[in-house]
PyMOL CGO cylinders between C-alpha atoms (Angstrom):
from pymol import cmd
from pymol.cgo import CYLINDER

trace = [
    CYLINDER, -0.12, 0.04, -0.15, 2.46, 2.47, 0.84, 0.3, 1, 1, 1, 1, 1, 1,
    CYLINDER, 2.46, 2.47, 0.84, 5.74, 3.88, 2.73, 0.3, 1, 1, 1, 1, 1, 1,
    CYLINDER, 5.74, 3.88, 2.73, 4.02, 4.15, 6.11, 0.3, 1, 1, 1, 1, 1, 1,
    CYLINDER, 4.02, 4.15, 6.11, 4.91, 1.08, 8.75, 0.3, 1, 1, 1, 1, 1, 1,
    CYLINDER, 4.91, 1.08, 8.75, 3.62, 1.02, 12.18, 0.3, 1, 1, 1, 1, 1, 1,
    CYLINDER, 3.62, 1.02, 12.18, 6.75, 2.34, 13.73, 0.3, 1, 1, 1, 1, 1, 1,
    CYLINDER, 6.75, 2.34, 13.73, 7.20, 5.15, 11.14, 0.3, 1, 1, 1, 1, 1, 1,
    CYLINDER, 7.20, 5.15, 11.14, 3.28, 6.35, 11.43, 0.3, 1, 1, 1, 1, 1, 1,
    CYLINDER, 3.28, 6.35, 11.43, 3.71, 6.47, 15.41, 0.3, 1, 1, 1, 1, 1, 1,
    CYLINDER, 3.71, 6.47, 15.41, 7.15, 8.36, 15.09, 0.3, 1, 1, 1, 1, 1, 1,
    CYLINDER, 7.15, 8.36, 15.09, 5.49, 10.66, 12.54, 0.3, 1, 1, 1, 1, 1, 1,
    CYLINDER, 5.49, 10.66, 12.54, 2.60, 11.76, 14.54, 0.3, 1, 1, 1, 1, 1, 1,
    CYLINDER, 2.60, 11.76, 14.54, 5.01, 12.60, 17.61, 0.3, 1, 1, 1, 1, 1, 1,
    CYLINDER, 5.01, 12.60, 17.61, 7.07, 14.52, 14.94, 0.3, 1, 1, 1, 1, 1, 1,
    CYLINDER, 7.07, 14.52, 14.94, 4.09, 16.65, 14.23, 0.3, 1, 1, 1, 1, 1, 1,
    CYLINDER, 4.09, 16.65, 14.23, 3.51, 17.17, 18.12, 0.3, 1, 1, 1, 1, 1, 1,
    CYLINDER, 3.51, 17.17, 18.12, -0.08, 15.68, 18.46, 0.3, 1, 1, 1, 1, 1, 1,
    CYLINDER, -0.08, 15.68, 18.46, -1.47, 13.23, 20.80, 0.3, 1, 1, 1, 1, 1, 1,
    CYLINDER, -1.47, 13.23, 20.80, -2.91, 10.04, 19.92, 0.3, 1, 1, 1, 1, 1, 1,
    CYLINDER, -2.91, 10.04, 19.92, -6.42, 11.44, 20.57, 0.3, 1, 1, 1, 1, 1, 1,
    CYLINDER, -6.42, 11.44, 20.57, -5.90, 14.75, 18.67, 0.3, 1, 1, 1, 1, 1, 1,
    CYLINDER, -5.90, 14.75, 18.67, -4.62, 12.92, 15.63, 0.3, 1, 1, 1, 1, 1, 1,
    CYLINDER, -4.62, 12.92, 15.63, -7.47, 10.75, 15.89, 0.3, 1, 1, 1, 1, 1, 1,
    CYLINDER, -7.47, 10.75, 15.89, -10.02, 13.58, 15.70, 0.3, 1, 1, 1, 1, 1, 1,
    CYLINDER, -10.02, 13.58, 15.70, -8.45, 15.30, 12.91, 0.3, 1, 1, 1, 1, 1, 1,
    CYLINDER, -8.45, 15.30, 12.91, -8.23, 12.07, 11.24, 0.3, 1, 1, 1, 1, 1, 1,
    CYLINDER, -8.23, 12.07, 11.24, -12.05, 11.51, 11.76, 0.3, 1, 1, 1, 1, 1, 1,
    CYLINDER, -12.05, 11.51, 11.76, -11.18, 8.03, 13.67, 0.3, 1, 1, 1, 1, 1, 1,
    CYLINDER, -11.18, 8.03, 13.67, -11.70, 6.94, 17.41, 0.3, 1, 1, 1, 1, 1, 1,
    CYLINDER, -11.70, 6.94, 17.41, -8.05, 7.13, 19.32, 0.3, 1, 1, 1, 1, 1, 1,
    CYLINDER, -8.05, 7.13, 19.32, -8.14, 3.00, 20.07, 0.3, 1, 1, 1, 1, 1, 1,
    CYLINDER, -8.14, 3.00, 20.07, -8.83, 2.23, 16.25, 0.3, 1, 1, 1, 1, 1, 1,
    CYLINDER, -8.83, 2.23, 16.25, -5.64, 4.72, 15.65, 0.3, 1, 1, 1, 1, 1, 1,
    CYLINDER, -5.64, 4.72, 15.65, -3.64, 3.19, 18.61, 0.3, 1, 1, 1, 1, 1, 1,
    CYLINDER, -3.64, 3.19, 18.61, -4.29, -0.62, 16.93, 0.3, 1, 1, 1, 1, 1, 1,
    CYLINDER, -4.29, -0.62, 16.93, -3.06, 1.10, 13.16, 0.3, 1, 1, 1, 1, 1, 1,
    CYLINDER, -3.06, 1.10, 13.16, 0.25, 2.51, 14.82, 0.3, 1, 1, 1, 1, 1, 1,
    CYLINDER, 0.25, 2.51, 14.82, 0.56, -1.15, 16.83, 0.3, 1, 1, 1, 1, 1, 1,
    CYLINDER, 0.56, -1.15, 16.83, 0.06, -2.58, 13.19, 0.3, 1, 1, 1, 1, 1, 1,
    CYLINDER, 0.06, -2.58, 13.19, -2.92, -4.75, 14.27, 0.3, 1, 1, 1, 1, 1, 1,
    CYLINDER, -2.92, -4.75, 14.27, -5.03, -2.62, 11.36, 0.3, 1, 1, 1, 1, 1, 1,
    CYLINDER, -5.03, -2.62, 11.36, -4.10, -2.14, 7.63, 0.3, 1, 1, 1, 1, 1, 1,
    CYLINDER, -4.10, -2.14, 7.63, -4.39, 1.59, 6.56, 0.3, 1, 1, 1, 1, 1, 1,
    CYLINDER, -4.39, 1.59, 6.56, -6.83, 2.36, 4.15, 0.3, 1, 1, 1, 1, 1, 1,
    CYLINDER, -6.83, 2.36, 4.15, -5.98, 4.51, 0.85, 0.3, 1, 1, 1, 1, 1, 1,
    CYLINDER, -5.98, 4.51, 0.85, -8.13, 7.31, 1.80, 0.3, 1, 1, 1, 1, 1, 1,
    CYLINDER, -8.13, 7.31, 1.80, -6.38, 7.43, 5.45, 0.3, 1, 1, 1, 1, 1, 1,
    CYLINDER, -6.38, 7.43, 5.45, -2.80, 7.40, 4.26, 0.3, 1, 1, 1, 1, 1, 1,
    CYLINDER, -2.80, 7.40, 4.26, -3.56, 10.43, 2.20, 0.3, 1, 1, 1, 1, 1, 1,
    CYLINDER, -3.56, 10.43, 2.20, -5.31, 12.08, 5.34, 0.3, 1, 1, 1, 1, 1, 1,
    CYLINDER, -5.31, 12.08, 5.34, -2.28, 10.92, 7.34, 0.3, 1, 1, 1, 1, 1, 1,
    CYLINDER, -2.28, 10.92, 7.34, 0.60, 12.16, 4.63, 0.3, 1, 1, 1, 1, 1, 1,
    CYLINDER, 0.60, 12.16, 4.63, -1.36, 16.04, 4.64, 0.3, 1, 1, 1, 1, 1, 1,
    CYLINDER, -1.36, 16.04, 4.64, -2.23, 15.93, 8.79, 0.3, 1, 1, 1, 1, 1, 1,
    CYLINDER, -2.23, 15.93, 8.79, 1.70, 15.24, 9.54, 0.3, 1, 1, 1, 1, 1, 1,
    CYLINDER, 1.70, 15.24, 9.54, 3.25, 17.02, 6.66, 0.3, 1, 1, 1, 1, 1, 1,
    CYLINDER, 3.25, 17.02, 6.66, 4.78, 14.01, 5.02, 0.3, 1, 1, 1, 1, 1, 1,
    CYLINDER, 4.78, 14.01, 5.02, 6.63, 14.11, 1.73, 0.3, 1, 1, 1, 1, 1, 1,
    CYLINDER, 6.63, 14.11, 1.73, 4.82, 12.60, -1.10, 0.3, 1, 1, 1, 1, 1, 1,
    CYLINDER, 4.82, 12.60, -1.10, 7.04, 9.30, -0.93, 0.3, 1, 1, 1, 1, 1, 1,
    CYLINDER, 7.04, 9.30, -0.93, 4.60, 8.04, 1.93, 0.3, 1, 1, 1, 1, 1, 1,
    CYLINDER, 4.60, 8.04, 1.93, 1.87, 7.92, -0.37, 0.3, 1, 1, 1, 1, 1, 1,
    CYLINDER, 1.87, 7.92, -0.37, 0.79, 4.47, -1.40, 0.3, 1, 1, 1, 1, 1, 1,
    CYLINDER, 0.79, 4.47, -1.40, 2.72, 2.69, -4.00, 0.3, 1, 1, 1, 1, 1, 1,
    CYLINDER, 2.72, 2.69, -4.00, 0.47, 1.45, -6.16, 0.3, 1, 1, 1, 1, 1, 1,
    CYLINDER, 0.47, 1.45, -6.16, 1.36, -0.10, -9.67, 0.3, 1, 1, 1, 1, 1, 1,
    CYLINDER, 1.36, -0.10, -9.67, -1.92, -1.20, -10.98, 0.3, 1, 1, 1, 1, 1, 1,
    CYLINDER, -1.92, -1.20, -10.98, -3.44, 1.83, -13.10, 0.3, 1, 1, 1, 1, 1, 1,
    CYLINDER, -3.44, 1.83, -13.10, -0.89, 2.40, -15.59, 0.3, 1, 1, 1, 1, 1, 1,
    CYLINDER, -0.89, 2.40, -15.59, -2.60, 2.00, -18.87, 0.3, 1, 1, 1, 1, 1, 1,
    CYLINDER, -2.60, 2.00, -18.87, -4.59, 4.86, -18.00, 0.3, 1, 1, 1, 1, 1, 1,
    CYLINDER, -4.59, 4.86, -18.00, -1.26, 7.22, -17.91, 0.3, 1, 1, 1, 1, 1, 1,
    CYLINDER, -1.26, 7.22, -17.91, -0.27, 8.97, -20.95, 0.3, 1, 1, 1, 1, 1, 1,
    CYLINDER, -0.27, 8.97, -20.95, 2.55, 11.80, -21.33, 0.3, 1, 1, 1, 1, 1, 1,
    CYLINDER, 2.55, 11.80, -21.33, -0.19, 14.73, -20.17, 0.3, 1, 1, 1, 1, 1, 1,
    CYLINDER, -0.19, 14.73, -20.17, -0.97, 13.00, -16.88, 0.3, 1, 1, 1, 1, 1, 1,
    CYLINDER, -0.97, 13.00, -16.88, 2.61, 12.32, -16.15, 0.3, 1, 1, 1, 1, 1, 1,
    CYLINDER, 2.61, 12.32, -16.15, 3.46, 15.75, -16.71, 0.3, 1, 1, 1, 1, 1, 1,
    CYLINDER, 3.46, 15.75, -16.71, 0.99, 16.75, -14.37, 0.3, 1, 1, 1, 1, 1, 1,
    CYLINDER, 0.99, 16.75, -14.37, 1.91, 14.04, -11.89, 0.3, 1, 1, 1, 1, 1, 1,
    CYLINDER, 1.91, 14.04, -11.89, 5.80, 15.23, -12.18, 0.3, 1, 1, 1, 1, 1, 1,
    CYLINDER, 5.80, 15.23, -12.18, 4.33, 18.88, -11.55, 0.3, 1, 1, 1, 1, 1, 1,
    CYLINDER, 4.33, 18.88, -11.55, 2.88, 18.07, -8.67, 0.3, 1, 1, 1, 1, 1, 1,
    CYLINDER, 2.88, 18.07, -8.67, 5.98, 17.01, -7.25, 0.3, 1, 1, 1, 1, 1, 1,
    CYLINDER, 5.98, 17.01, -7.25, 7.44, 20.30, -7.84, 0.3, 1, 1, 1, 1, 1, 1,
    CYLINDER, 7.44, 20.30, -7.84, 9.41, 20.00, -11.78, 0.3, 1, 1, 1, 1, 1, 1,
    CYLINDER, 9.41, 20.00, -11.78, 9.91, 23.56, -12.02, 0.3, 1, 1, 1, 1, 1, 1,
    CYLINDER, 9.91, 23.56, -12.02, 9.92, 23.30, -15.86, 0.3, 1, 1, 1, 1, 1, 1,
    CYLINDER, 9.92, 23.30, -15.86, 6.04, 21.92, -15.62, 0.3, 1, 1, 1, 1, 1, 1,
    CYLINDER, 6.04, 21.92, -15.62, 4.86, 24.59, -12.74, 0.3, 1, 1, 1, 1, 1, 1,
    CYLINDER, 4.86, 24.59, -12.74, 1.66, 25.81, -15.10, 0.3, 1, 1, 1, 1, 1, 1,
    CYLINDER, 1.66, 25.81, -15.10, 0.37, 22.00, -15.27, 0.3, 1, 1, 1, 1, 1, 1,
    CYLINDER, 0.37, 22.00, -15.27, 0.28, 21.92, -11.26, 0.3, 1, 1, 1, 1, 1, 1,
    CYLINDER, 0.28, 21.92, -11.26, -3.03, 20.39, -9.54, 0.3, 1, 1, 1, 1, 1, 1,
    CYLINDER, -3.03, 20.39, -9.54, -3.53, 19.29, -6.08, 0.3, 1, 1, 1, 1, 1, 1,
    CYLINDER, -3.53, 19.29, -6.08, -2.81, 16.05, -6.71, 0.3, 1, 1, 1, 1, 1, 1,
    CYLINDER, -2.81, 16.05, -6.71, 0.23, 14.12, -5.46, 0.3, 1, 1, 1, 1, 1, 1,
    CYLINDER, 0.23, 14.12, -5.46, 1.26, 10.64, -6.10, 0.3, 1, 1, 1, 1, 1, 1,
    CYLINDER, 1.26, 10.64, -6.10, 4.44, 8.76, -5.16, 0.3, 1, 1, 1, 1, 1, 1,
    CYLINDER, 4.44, 8.76, -5.16, 7.41, 9.66, -6.90, 0.3, 1, 1, 1, 1, 1, 1,
    CYLINDER, 7.41, 9.66, -6.90, 8.20, 5.77, -6.97, 0.3, 1, 1, 1, 1, 1, 1,
    CYLINDER, 8.20, 5.77, -6.97, 4.61, 5.07, -8.40, 0.3, 1, 1, 1, 1, 1, 1,
    CYLINDER, 4.61, 5.07, -8.40, 5.52, 8.08, -11.05, 0.3, 1, 1, 1, 1, 1, 1,
    CYLINDER, 5.52, 8.08, -11.05, 8.86, 7.07, -12.28, 0.3, 1, 1, 1, 1, 1, 1,
    CYLINDER, 8.86, 7.07, -12.28, 7.98, 3.74, -12.61, 0.3, 1, 1, 1, 1, 1, 1,
    CYLINDER, 7.98, 3.74, -12.61, 4.35, 4.79, -14.68, 0.3, 1, 1, 1, 1, 1, 1,
    CYLINDER, 4.35, 4.79, -14.68, 6.34, 6.39, -17.00, 0.3, 1, 1, 1, 1, 1, 1,
    CYLINDER, 6.34, 6.39, -17.00, 9.43, 4.04, -17.54, 0.3, 1, 1, 1, 1, 1, 1,
    CYLINDER, 9.43, 4.04, -17.54, 6.29, 1.49, -18.51, 0.3, 1, 1, 1, 1, 1, 1,
    CYLINDER, 6.29, 1.49, -18.51, 4.63, 3.39, -21.54, 0.3, 1, 1, 1, 1, 1, 1,
    CYLINDER, 4.63, 3.39, -21.54, 5.31, 2.43, -24.46, 0.3, 1, 1, 1, 1, 1, 1,
    CYLINDER, 5.31, 2.43, -24.46, 6.03, 5.91, -26.07, 0.3, 1, 1, 1, 1, 1, 1,
    CYLINDER, 6.03, 5.91, -26.07, 6.74, 9.05, -23.90, 0.3, 1, 1, 1, 1, 1, 1,
    CYLINDER, 6.74, 9.05, -23.90, 7.07, 12.50, -25.09, 0.3, 1, 1, 1, 1, 1, 1,
    CYLINDER, 7.07, 12.50, -25.09, 10.47, 13.59, -24.56, 0.3, 1, 1, 1, 1, 1, 1,
    CYLINDER, 10.47, 13.59, -24.56, 9.89, 16.45, -22.28, 0.3, 1, 1, 1, 1, 1, 1,
    CYLINDER, 9.89, 16.45, -22.28, 8.81, 13.84, -19.80, 0.3, 1, 1, 1, 1, 1, 1,
    CYLINDER, 8.81, 13.84, -19.80, 11.65, 12.02, -20.07, 0.3, 1, 1, 1, 1, 1, 1,
    CYLINDER, 11.65, 12.02, -20.07, 13.80, 14.54, -19.47, 0.3, 1, 1, 1, 1, 1, 1,
    CYLINDER, 13.80, 14.54, -19.47, 12.30, 15.42, -16.10, 0.3, 1, 1, 1, 1, 1, 1,
    CYLINDER, 12.30, 15.42, -16.10, 12.76, 11.79, -14.98, 0.3, 1, 1, 1, 1, 1, 1,
    CYLINDER, 12.76, 11.79, -14.98, 16.27, 12.18, -13.62, 0.3, 1, 1, 1, 1, 1, 1,
    CYLINDER, 16.27, 12.18, -13.62, 15.46, 15.15, -12.08, 0.3, 1, 1, 1, 1, 1, 1,
    CYLINDER, 15.46, 15.15, -12.08, 12.65, 12.97, -10.29, 0.3, 1, 1, 1, 1, 1, 1,
    CYLINDER, 12.65, 12.97, -10.29, 15.11, 10.37, -8.90, 0.3, 1, 1, 1, 1, 1, 1,
    CYLINDER, 15.11, 10.37, -8.90, 17.58, 13.13, -7.92, 0.3, 1, 1, 1, 1, 1, 1,
    CYLINDER, 17.58, 13.13, -7.92, 14.66, 15.09, -5.88, 0.3, 1, 1, 1, 1, 1, 1,
    CYLINDER, 14.66, 15.09, -5.88, 13.54, 12.28, -4.65, 0.3, 1, 1, 1, 1, 1, 1,
    CYLINDER, 13.54, 12.28, -4.65, 16.56, 9.98, -4.19, 0.3, 1, 1, 1, 1, 1, 1,
    CYLINDER, 16.56, 9.98, -4.19, 15.28, 8.42, -0.93, 0.3, 1, 1, 1, 1, 1, 1,
    CYLINDER, 15.28, 8.42, -0.93, 12.08, 6.87, -2.55, 0.3, 1, 1, 1, 1, 1, 1,
    CYLINDER, 12.08, 6.87, -2.55, 11.62, 3.08, -2.40, 0.3, 1, 1, 1, 1, 1, 1,
    CYLINDER, 11.62, 3.08, -2.40, 14.21, 1.66, -4.64, 0.3, 1, 1, 1, 1, 1, 1,
    CYLINDER, 14.21, 1.66, -4.64, 13.82, -1.85, -2.96, 0.3, 1, 1, 1, 1, 1, 1,
    CYLINDER, 13.82, -1.85, -2.96, 9.88, -1.72, -4.36, 0.3, 1, 1, 1, 1, 1, 1,
    CYLINDER, 9.88, -1.72, -4.36, 10.41, 0.38, -7.63, 0.3, 1, 1, 1, 1, 1, 1,
    CYLINDER, 10.41, 0.38, -7.63, 13.13, -1.93, -8.81, 0.3, 1, 1, 1, 1, 1, 1,
    CYLINDER, 13.13, -1.93, -8.81, 11.18, -5.36, -8.07, 0.3, 1, 1, 1, 1, 1, 1,
    CYLINDER, 11.18, -5.36, -8.07, 8.19, -3.39, -9.88, 0.3, 1, 1, 1, 1, 1, 1,
    CYLINDER, 8.19, -3.39, -9.88, 10.55, -2.67, -13.23, 0.3, 1, 1, 1, 1, 1, 1,
    CYLINDER, 10.55, -2.67, -13.23, 12.24, -6.20, -13.24, 0.3, 1, 1, 1, 1, 1, 1,
    CYLINDER, 12.24, -6.20, -13.24, 8.38, -7.91, -13.41, 0.3, 1, 1, 1, 1, 1, 1,
    CYLINDER, 8.38, -7.91, -13.41, 7.84, -5.43, -16.11, 0.3, 1, 1, 1, 1, 1, 1,
    CYLINDER, 7.84, -5.43, -16.11, 11.36, -5.70, -17.74, 0.3, 1, 1, 1, 1, 1, 1,
    CYLINDER, 11.36, -5.70, -17.74, 12.19, -2.60, -17.34, 0.3, 1, 1, 1, 1, 1, 1,
    CYLINDER, 12.19, -2.60, -17.34, 15.12, -2.05, -15.38, 0.3, 1, 1, 1, 1, 1, 1,
    CYLINDER, 15.12, -2.05, -15.38, 17.75, -1.07, -18.02, 0.3, 1, 1, 1, 1, 1, 1,
    CYLINDER, 17.75, -1.07, -18.02, 15.42, 1.54, -18.29, 0.3, 1, 1, 1, 1, 1, 1,
    CYLINDER, 15.42, 1.54, -18.29, 15.45, 2.61, -15.02, 0.3, 1, 1, 1, 1, 1, 1,
    CYLINDER, 15.45, 2.61, -15.02, 19.09, 1.64, -14.49, 0.3, 1, 1, 1, 1, 1, 1,
    CYLINDER, 19.09, 1.64, -14.49, 19.78, 4.15, -17.43, 0.3, 1, 1, 1, 1, 1, 1,
    CYLINDER, 19.78, 4.15, -17.43, 17.77, 7.05, -15.43, 0.3, 1, 1, 1, 1, 1, 1,
    CYLINDER, 17.77, 7.05, -15.43, 19.37, 6.29, -12.26, 0.3, 1, 1, 1, 1, 1, 1,
    CYLINDER, 19.37, 6.29, -12.26, 22.80, 6.71, -14.15, 0.3, 1, 1, 1, 1, 1, 1,
    CYLINDER, 22.80, 6.71, -14.15, 21.44, 9.91, -15.11, 0.3, 1, 1, 1, 1, 1, 1,
    CYLINDER, 21.44, 9.91, -15.11, 20.77, 11.19, -12.15, 0.3, 1, 1, 1, 1, 1, 1,
    CYLINDER, 20.77, 11.19, -12.15, 23.96, 10.11, -10.48, 0.3, 1, 1, 1, 1, 1, 1,
    CYLINDER, 23.96, 10.11, -10.48, 25.68, 12.34, -13.01, 0.3, 1, 1, 1, 1, 1, 1,
    CYLINDER, 25.68, 12.34, -13.01, 23.90, 15.74, -12.47, 0.3, 1, 1, 1, 1, 1, 1,
    CYLINDER, 23.90, 15.74, -12.47, 23.88, 15.01, -8.83, 0.3, 1, 1, 1, 1, 1, 1,
    CYLINDER, 23.88, 15.01, -8.83, 27.64, 14.49, -8.64, 0.3, 1, 1, 1, 1, 1, 1,
    CYLINDER, 27.64, 14.49, -8.64, 27.77, 18.12, -10.99, 0.3, 1, 1, 1, 1, 1, 1,
    CYLINDER, 27.77, 18.12, -10.99, 25.38, 19.69, -8.20, 0.3, 1, 1, 1, 1, 1, 1,
    CYLINDER, 25.38, 19.69, -8.20, 27.53, 18.19, -5.22, 0.3, 1, 1, 1, 1, 1, 1,
    CYLINDER, 27.53, 18.19, -5.22, 24.44, 16.27, -3.90, 0.3, 1, 1, 1, 1, 1, 1,
    CYLINDER, 24.44, 16.27, -3.90, 26.74, 14.00, -2.40, 0.3, 1, 1, 1, 1, 1, 1,
    CYLINDER, 26.74, 14.00, -2.40, 23.40, 11.71, -0.93, 0.3, 1, 1, 1, 1, 1, 1,
    CYLINDER, 23.40, 11.71, -0.93, 21.78, 11.86, -4.24, 0.3, 1, 1, 1, 1, 1, 1,
    CYLINDER, 21.78, 11.86, -4.24, 24.47, 10.49, -5.65, 0.3, 1, 1, 1, 1, 1, 1,
    CYLINDER, 24.47, 10.49, -5.65, 25.35, 7.70, -3.40, 0.3, 1, 1, 1, 1, 1, 1,
    CYLINDER, 25.35, 7.70, -3.40, 21.76, 6.31, -3.24, 0.3, 1, 1, 1, 1, 1, 1,
    CYLINDER, 21.76, 6.31, -3.24, 21.72, 6.29, -6.60, 0.3, 1, 1, 1, 1, 1, 1,
    CYLINDER, 21.72, 6.29, -6.60, 24.97, 4.72, -7.56, 0.3, 1, 1, 1, 1, 1, 1,
    CYLINDER, 24.97, 4.72, -7.56, 23.60, 2.32, -4.87, 0.3, 1, 1, 1, 1, 1, 1,
    CYLINDER, 23.60, 2.32, -4.87, 20.16, 1.83, -7.19, 0.3, 1, 1, 1, 1, 1, 1,
    CYLINDER, 20.16, 1.83, -7.19, 21.89, 1.54, -10.42, 0.3, 1, 1, 1, 1, 1, 1,
    CYLINDER, 21.89, 1.54, -10.42, 24.65, -1.51, -8.37, 0.3, 1, 1, 1, 1, 1, 1,
    CYLINDER, 24.65, -1.51, -8.37, 21.32, -3.21, -7.51, 0.3, 1, 1, 1, 1, 1, 1,
    CYLINDER, 21.32, -3.21, -7.51, 19.83, -2.74, -11.21, 0.3, 1, 1, 1, 1, 1, 1,
    CYLINDER, 19.83, -2.74, -11.21, 23.36, -3.56, -12.89, 0.3, 1, 1, 1, 1, 1, 1,
    CYLINDER, 23.36, -3.56, -12.89, 22.91, -7.27, -11.56, 0.3, 1, 1, 1, 1, 1, 1,
    CYLINDER, 22.91, -7.27, -11.56, 19.82, -7.68, -13.60, 0.3, 1, 1, 1, 1, 1, 1,
    CYLINDER, 19.82, -7.68, -13.60, 20.64, -5.85, -16.57, 0.3, 1, 1, 1, 1, 1, 1,
    CYLINDER, 20.64, -5.85, -16.57, 18.80, -7.50, -19.44, 0.3, 1, 1, 1, 1, 1, 1,
    CYLINDER, 18.80, -7.50, -19.44, 21.33, -8.14, -22.77, 0.3, 1, 1, 1, 1, 1, 1,
    CYLINDER, 21.33, -8.14, -22.77, 18.17, -7.43, -25.09, 0.3, 1, 1, 1, 1, 1, 1,
    CYLINDER, 18.17, -7.43, -25.09, 17.72, -4.36, -26.79, 0.3, 1, 1, 1, 1, 1, 1,
    CYLINDER, 17.72, -4.36, -26.79, 15.24, -2.10, -25.75, 0.3, 1, 1, 1, 1, 1, 1,
    CYLINDER, 15.24, -2.10, -25.75, 13.99, 2.29, -26.48, 0.3, 1, 1, 1, 1, 1, 1,
    CYLINDER, 13.99, 2.29, -26.48, 13.89, 4.40, -23.65, 0.3, 1, 1, 1, 1, 1, 1,
    CYLINDER, 13.89, 4.40, -23.65, 10.19, 4.88, -23.79, 0.3, 1, 1, 1, 1, 1, 1,
    CYLINDER, 10.19, 4.88, -23.79, 10.37, 5.45, -27.68, 0.3, 1, 1, 1, 1, 1, 1,
    CYLINDER, 10.37, 5.45, -27.68, 8.76, 2.59, -29.43, 0.3, 1, 1, 1, 1, 1, 1,
    CYLINDER, 8.76, 2.59, -29.43, 7.43, 4.16, -32.54, 0.3, 1, 1, 1, 1, 1, 1,
    CYLINDER, 7.43, 4.16, -32.54, 11.08, 5.29, -33.63, 0.3, 1, 1, 1, 1, 1, 1,
    CYLINDER, 11.08, 5.29, -33.63, 11.65, 4.31, -37.24, 0.3, 1, 1, 1, 1, 1, 1,
    CYLINDER, 11.65, 4.31, -37.24, 14.08, 1.75, -38.63, 0.3, 1, 1, 1, 1, 1, 1,
    CYLINDER, 14.08, 1.75, -38.63, 16.37, 4.63, -39.63, 0.3, 1, 1, 1, 1, 1, 1,
    CYLINDER, 16.37, 4.63, -39.63, 16.27, 6.28, -36.50, 0.3, 1, 1, 1, 1, 1, 1,
    CYLINDER, 16.27, 6.28, -36.50, 17.26, 3.12, -34.65, 0.3, 1, 1, 1, 1, 1, 1,
    CYLINDER, 17.26, 3.12, -34.65, 19.65, 2.31, -36.73, 0.3, 1, 1, 1, 1, 1, 1,
    CYLINDER, 19.65, 2.31, -36.73, 21.51, 5.92, -36.34, 0.3, 1, 1, 1, 1, 1, 1,
    CYLINDER, 21.51, 5.92, -36.34, 21.17, 6.04, -32.52, 0.3, 1, 1, 1, 1, 1, 1,
    CYLINDER, 21.17, 6.04, -32.52, 23.32, 2.83, -32.52, 0.3, 1, 1, 1, 1, 1, 1,
    CYLINDER, 23.32, 2.83, -32.52, 25.84, 4.53, -33.55, 0.3, 1, 1, 1, 1, 1, 1,
    CYLINDER, 25.84, 4.53, -33.55, 25.22, 8.23, -32.08, 0.3, 1, 1, 1, 1, 1, 1,
    CYLINDER, 25.22, 8.23, -32.08, 23.75, 7.29, -28.63, 0.3, 1, 1, 1, 1, 1, 1,
    CYLINDER, 23.75, 7.29, -28.63, 25.94, 7.89, -25.46, 0.3, 1, 1, 1, 1, 1, 1,
    CYLINDER, 25.94, 7.89, -25.46, 27.76, 5.55, -23.24, 0.3, 1, 1, 1, 1, 1, 1,
    CYLINDER, 27.76, 5.55, -23.24, 25.48, 4.80, -20.75, 0.3, 1, 1, 1, 1, 1, 1,
    CYLINDER, 25.48, 4.80, -20.75, 22.63, 4.05, -23.20, 0.3, 1, 1, 1, 1, 1, 1,
    CYLINDER, 22.63, 4.05, -23.20, 24.98, 1.73, -24.99, 0.3, 1, 1, 1, 1, 1, 1,
    CYLINDER, 24.98, 1.73, -24.99, 26.00, 0.06, -21.20, 0.3, 1, 1, 1, 1, 1, 1,
    CYLINDER, 26.00, 0.06, -21.20, 21.89, -0.48, -20.45, 0.3, 1, 1, 1, 1, 1, 1,
    CYLINDER, 21.89, -0.48, -20.45, 20.88, -1.42, -23.98, 0.3, 1, 1, 1, 1, 1, 1,
    CYLINDER, 20.88, -1.42, -23.98, 19.00, 1.37, -24.96, 0.3, 1, 1, 1, 1, 1, 1,
    CYLINDER, 19.00, 1.37, -24.96, 18.15, 3.15, -28.18, 0.3, 1, 1, 1, 1, 1, 1,
    CYLINDER, 18.15, 3.15, -28.18, 18.04, 6.63, -27.07, 0.3, 1, 1, 1, 1, 1, 1,
    CYLINDER, 18.04, 6.63, -27.07, 20.33, 9.67, -27.22, 0.3, 1, 1, 1, 1, 1, 1,
    CYLINDER, 20.33, 9.67, -27.22, 19.37, 11.54, -24.01, 0.3, 1, 1, 1, 1, 1, 1,
    CYLINDER, 19.37, 11.54, -24.01, 22.95, 12.81, -22.24, 0.3, 1, 1, 1, 1, 1, 1,
    CYLINDER, 22.95, 12.81, -22.24, 22.95, 14.26, -18.61, 0.3, 1, 1, 1, 1, 1, 1,
    CYLINDER, 22.95, 14.26, -18.61, 25.01, 17.28, -19.97, 0.3, 1, 1, 1, 1, 1, 1,
    CYLINDER, 25.01, 17.28, -19.97, 21.89, 18.00, -22.37, 0.3, 1, 1, 1, 1, 1, 1,
    CYLINDER, 21.89, 18.00, -22.37, 18.83, 18.07, -19.58, 0.3, 1, 1, 1, 1, 1, 1,
    CYLINDER, 18.83, 18.07, -19.58, 17.72, 21.46, -18.95, 0.3, 1, 1, 1, 1, 1, 1,
    CYLINDER, 17.72, 21.46, -18.95, 18.41, 20.92, -15.18, 0.3, 1, 1, 1, 1, 1, 1,
    CYLINDER, 18.41, 20.92, -15.18, 22.32, 20.11, -15.74, 0.3, 1, 1, 1, 1, 1, 1,
    CYLINDER, 22.32, 20.11, -15.74, 23.96, 23.00, -15.21, 0.3, 1, 1, 1, 1, 1, 1,
]
cmd.load_cgo(trace, "trace")
């Protein structure tokens, strides 16, 4: 469901300065029920997770982890989702609905075709939310055979983070890349550009950057050409 195990649920409430009774009132549940939730004796519902995230001031990484509705996502909805997570170039697309950044990243990489402007935002997402649930994301990517796409995005994010001096993000993305490396596929793929023509594919095999070649992807996306790389 999400990234709110009982111990974190209890710690988050305490960090927000709320007593169990006061938090229960604000959440619209009884104090005994909240105690059961914090003790791991009742499951969190999706609706309650969203209320808790707002009330306790938790980040979007605490929102539900669900990977079941990806067929409904397209470039427009993904651009909006990235905008809601703070991507500066999409601020005009913002709405009030946030999704877990791990879900947004997985949804994007699962698409057969995706607009380049959205693809360019994905390394930013990996940097900005470097502490997302990489274990869940890696497992889900492997089930969909898109771990090479995720590994490539992690590599681009690591390069930009290193250039910025963002050490924590760099180290986390390096670890994520190493974990994905062990599951790297040898088959050729595109980076969500399945409609590439035969001529374009042939050109990219020779012109793609080294990281794309390593991850067996046909793409010319390069960390130094990302709009936020400077």
